[in-house]
C-alpha positions in Angstrom: 0.0 0.0 0.0 1.2 3.7 -0.9 2.3 5.6 1.7 -0.4 8.4 2.1 1.2 10.4 5.4 1.8 13.7 4.9 5.5 14.7 5.2 6.6 16.6 7.7 8.6 19.7 6.8 11.1 21.3 9.1 12.5 24.2 8.7 15.9 25.3 10.5 17.5 28.7 10.7 21.1 29.4 12.5 20.7 32.7 14.1 23.6 34.8 14.6 23.8 38.7 14.4 20.9 38.6 12.0 18.2 40.0 14.7 16.8 43.0 11.9 15.6 40.8 9.5 14.9 37.1 11.2 11.2 37.7 12.2 10.4 38.9 8.3 11.9 35.3 7.5 10.1 33.6 10.1 6.7 35.2 8.9 7.2 34.5 5.5 7.3 30.7 6.1 4.8 28.8 4.5 1.8 26.9 6.3 3.5 23.7 4.7 6.1 23.7 7.0 5.4 21.9 10.1 7.9 23.2 12.5 10.4 26.4 12.5 13.4 25.8 14.7 15.3 29.0 15.2 18.7 28.6 16.5 20.6 31.0 18.7 24.2 30.3 18.3 25.3 32.4 21.4 23.8 35.3 19.8 25.0 38.6 21.2 22.2 40.1 19.9 19.7 37.6 22.2 17.8 36.8 18.7 16.2 33.7 20.2 15.0 35.6 22.9 13.9 38.5 20.2 11.8 36.1 17.8 9.8 34.9 20.6 8.5 38.0 21.7 8.1 39.4 17.8 6.6 36.1 16.5 3.4 34.2 17.7 4.1 30.7 15.8 3.1 27.7 17.2 5.3 26.3 15.2 8.0 27.9 16.3 11.0 26.0 18.4 13.9 28.1 19.6 17.1 26.4 20.5 19.9 28.1 22.3 23.5 27.7 22.8 25.3 28.4 25.5 28.8 28.8 23.3 28.9 30.1 19.5 29.3 26.9 17.2 29.1 28.5 13.9 26.8 28.0 11.4 27.5 24.0 11.0 27.0 23.4 14.3 24.0 25.5 14.4 22.5 23.4 11.9 23.5 20.2 13.1 21.6 20.8 16.3 18.4 21.8 14.3 18.9 18.6 12.1 18.8 16.7 15.5 15.4 18.4 16.9 14.0 17.9 13.7 15.0 14.2 13.7 13.9 13.9 17.6 10.1 15.5 16.5 9.8 13.0 13.4 10.4 15.6 10.8 10.5 13.7 7.3 12.4 16.7 5.5 14.8 19.8 7.0 15.4 22.7 5.4 17.9 24.9 5.9 17.5 29.0 5.4 19.5 31.6 6.8 18.1 34.2 9.0 19.5 37.6 7.0 16.8 37.9 4.3 18.7 36.6 1.4 16.7 33.3 1.0 13.0 33.4 -0.5 11.3 31.3 2.1 8.5 30.7 -0.7 10.8 28.6 -2.6 10.6 26.1 0.1 8.1 23.6 -1.9 11.0 24.0 -4.8 13.8 22.7 -2.4 11.4 19.7 -0.7 9.8 18.6 -4.2 12.5 16.8 -5.8 13.1 15.1 -2.7 9.5 14.1 -2.1 9.1 12.5 -5.7 12.4 10.5 -5.0 14.5 12.5 -7.4 16.9 13.6 -4.7 18.3 12.9 -1.0 19.7 16.3 -0.8 18.6 19.9 -3.1 20.7 22.8 -3.2 20.4 26.3 -4.3 22.3 27.4 -7.5 22.5 31.3 -8.0 24.2 30.6 -11.3 21.5 29.3 -13.6 20.1 33.0 -14.6 22.8 34.8 -16.4 21.1 38.3 -16.1 21.0 37.5 -11.9 24.6 36.6 -12.3 25.5 40.0 -13.3 24.3 41.8 -10.5 26.6 39.7 -8.2 29.9 41.5 -6.7 32.5 40.3 -9.3 35.1 39.6 -6.2 32.3 37.0 -5.1 31.6 35.4 -8.7 34.8 34.9 -8.8 35.7 33.4 -5.2 32.2 30.9 -6.1 33.9 29.5 -9.2 36.9 28.6 -7.8 35.6 27.4 -4.5 33.0 25.3 -7.1 35.6 23.9 -8.5 37.4 22.7 -5.2 34.4 21.8 -4.3 34.0 19.1 -7.3 36.7 17.3 -6.6 36.9 17.3 -2.9 32.7 15.9 -3.0 32.6 14.1 -6.0 29.6 16.0 -7.0 30.6 17.2 -10.3 26.8 17.9 -11.4 26.9 20.9 -8.5 27.7 24.6 -8.8 27.9 27.5 -6.2 28.9 25.4 -2.9 28.6 28.0 -0.3 24.8 28.8 -1.0 23.3 27.5 2.2 20.1 27.0 1.1 19.4 23.5 1.4 16.9 20.3 1.7 17.6 17.2 3.1 15.4 14.2 3.8 15.6 13.0 7.7 16.6 9.5 7.0 19.5 10.6 5.3 20.4 12.9 7.6 20.2 10.0 10.3 23.4 8.9 8.6 25.7 11.7 8.5 28.3 12.0 11.2 27.2 15.5 12.9 30.6 15.6 15.6 32.8 15.3 12.2 30.8 17.9 9.9 32.7 21.5 10.2 30.9 23.7 12.4 32.0 26.9 10.5 32.4 28.4 6.8 33.6 24.7 5.5 30.3 23.4 6.6 28.4 23.1 3.3 31.3 22.4 1.4 32.2 19.7 4.1 28.2 18.4 3.8 28.5 17.3 0.1 31.5 15.6 0.9 30.2 13.6 3.9 26.9 12.8 1.5 29.1 11.6 -1.4 30.3 8.8 1.3 27.1 7.7 1.9 26.3 7.8 -1.7 23.3 10.6 -1.6 21.9 12.1 -4.5 22.0 15.5 -4.6 20.9 17.9 -7.1 20.8 22.2 -7.4 17.7 24.2 -7.3 17.8 27.5 -9.4 17.3 30.6 -7.4 17.9 34.1 -7.5 20.7 35.8 -5.5 19.8 38.7 -3.4 22.0 41.3 -1.8 20.8 44.0 0.2 23.2 45.6 3.1 24.1 42.4 4.7 27.9 42.2 5.2 29.4 38.7 4.7 31.8 37.3 7.5 33.3 35.2 4.6 36.4 37.2 3.5 38.1 34.9 0.6 41.7 35.8 1.1 41.6 34.9 4.8 39.7 31.1 4.1 41.1 30.4 0.8 44.3 28.7 2.3 42.5 26.8 5.1 39.9 26.1 2.5 42.4 24.7 0.2 44.1 22.3 2.6 40.5 20.9 3.4 39.5 20.4 0.1 42.6 18.5 -0.5 42.0 16.3 2.7 38.8 15.3 1.9 39.3 14.5 -2.0 42.1 11.9 -0.5 39.6 10.6 1.4 36.8 10.5 -0.9 38.9 8.5 -3.5 40.3 6.3 -1.1 36.6 5.1 0.4 35.2 5.3 -3.3 38.2 3.6 -5.2 39.8 1.4 -2.5 38.1 0.6 0.4 34.6 -0.9 -0.6 35.0 -0.7 -4.1 37.5 -1.6 -7.2 37.4 -0.5 -10.8 39.8 0.1 -13.9 40.0 3.9 -12.3 41.4 2.2 -9.0 44.7 1.6 -11.4 44.3 4.7 -13.7 45.0 6.9 -11.0 48.4 5.7 -9.5 49.2 4.6 -12.6 48.8 7.9 -14.0 50.3 10.0 -11.0 53.5 7.7 -11.2 53.8 8.1 -14.6 53.7 11.7 -14.9 55.7 12.5 -11.4 58.4 10.1 -12.8 58.2 11.6 -16.0 58.6 15.3 -14.7 61.4 14.3 -12.5 63.1 12.3 -14.8 62.7 14.9 -17.6 63.6 17.7 -15.2 66.6 16.1 -13.9 68.3 15.7 -17.9 67.4 19.2 -18.5 69.1 20.4 -15.8 72.1 18.3 -16.1 72.3 19.5 -19.9 71.9 22.8 -19.3 74.7 22.6 -16.9 77.1 20.9 -19.3 75.9 23.1 -22.3 74.9 20.4 -24.8 71.4 19.5 -26.1 69.4 16.5 -24.2 69.3 13.1 -26.3 66.4 12.9 -28.1 65.8 9.2 -26.8 65.9 11.3 -23.1 63.6 14.1 -24.2 61.1 11.0 -25.7 61.2 8.9 -22.3 60.5 11.9 -20.6 57.7 13.3 -23.1 56.1 9.7 -23.3 55.6 9.1 -19.5 54.3 13.0 -19.1 51.9 12.0 -22.0 50.6 8.7 -20.5 50.4 9.9 -17.2 48.0 13.0 -18.6 45.9 10.6 -20.1 45.5 8.2 -17.3 44.8 10.8 -14.8 42.2 11.9 -17.8 40.7 8.6 -17.8 40.0 8.5 -14.2 38.7 12.1 -14.0 36.3 10.8 -16.8 35.6 7.8 -14.1 35.1 9.9 -11.4 32.5 12.4 -13.2 30.6 9.2 -14.6 30.1 8.1 -11.0 28.2 10.9 -9.3 25.5 9.4 -7.4 21.9 8.9 -8.9 19.9 6.7 -7.6 18.4 8.0 -4.3 19.2 6.3 -1.0 16.4 7.8 0.9 13.7 5.4 -0.1 15.5 2.3 0.7 16.5 3.8 4.0 13.1 4.5 5.1 12.0 0.9 4.1 15.1 -0.7 5.7 14.1 0.8 8.9 10.0 -0.2 8.7 11.1 -3.9 7.7 10.6 -6.5 10.5 13.8 -8.3 11.8 
């Protein structure tokens, strides 16, 4: 028999220095939402108390942190609360007014239809809207998007720092909440964690809204930290997907390609320096050996990359997880 239960949708709003916009965001959340969790992340503006005084909504639940955990920590608190209350889908919306609550059903629809486990906003679908973005932010997002594709394995996604998301609660239950990055790396670390459980993630087109908000994310300050974290996640993902729980031709292409490329560069570089010091031409055979190793190495690495792109998860796991939970032992 088909499940006719009305899905319970929860909205999680991390709150830190967004007091001037928070009430407006909460009031715009439609009747399709069953619970609204405002996470007061030790906000100096006491936004939790403020929203309780300002908005009379029986769906509203305020959770307060005794110390600031960052946006990731606040969202994980909201996830736990929503799961404990039996919610089916959890939407995360920022409290700064840049995310339109009227889009919640668009984020939820692919999950309800069994097409995705996780949805995420993408502000880059509409070229006219993209033109309104600050150029520095546009460039920074492009760089971060490419790094995120490498570390998460979701080559089909863009705009990784977009925090407008929705997730099936059954999928959220399988995330290691205590390991997910708690601050600005949260959104991209979420994608890495989702890929390790083979969840299907899709982009949802949305417009970019910029008002008088000042972003706390400074590209110049976090680029080094993000690069290191992306590298670590990339290595973990490759190990998990290609050596720990599965082996394929791609598992061979990567080490072979890396080895050939490295040896070719070292061999060719050594003989080029040696010949330059002696003032003689490098022997043709030596050049050919180095060039062949480098070209073969690049070809093997490109083949691995093509296989990795094809390996983007396409089968949602939320339904199977739900059935498994309901099945008797």
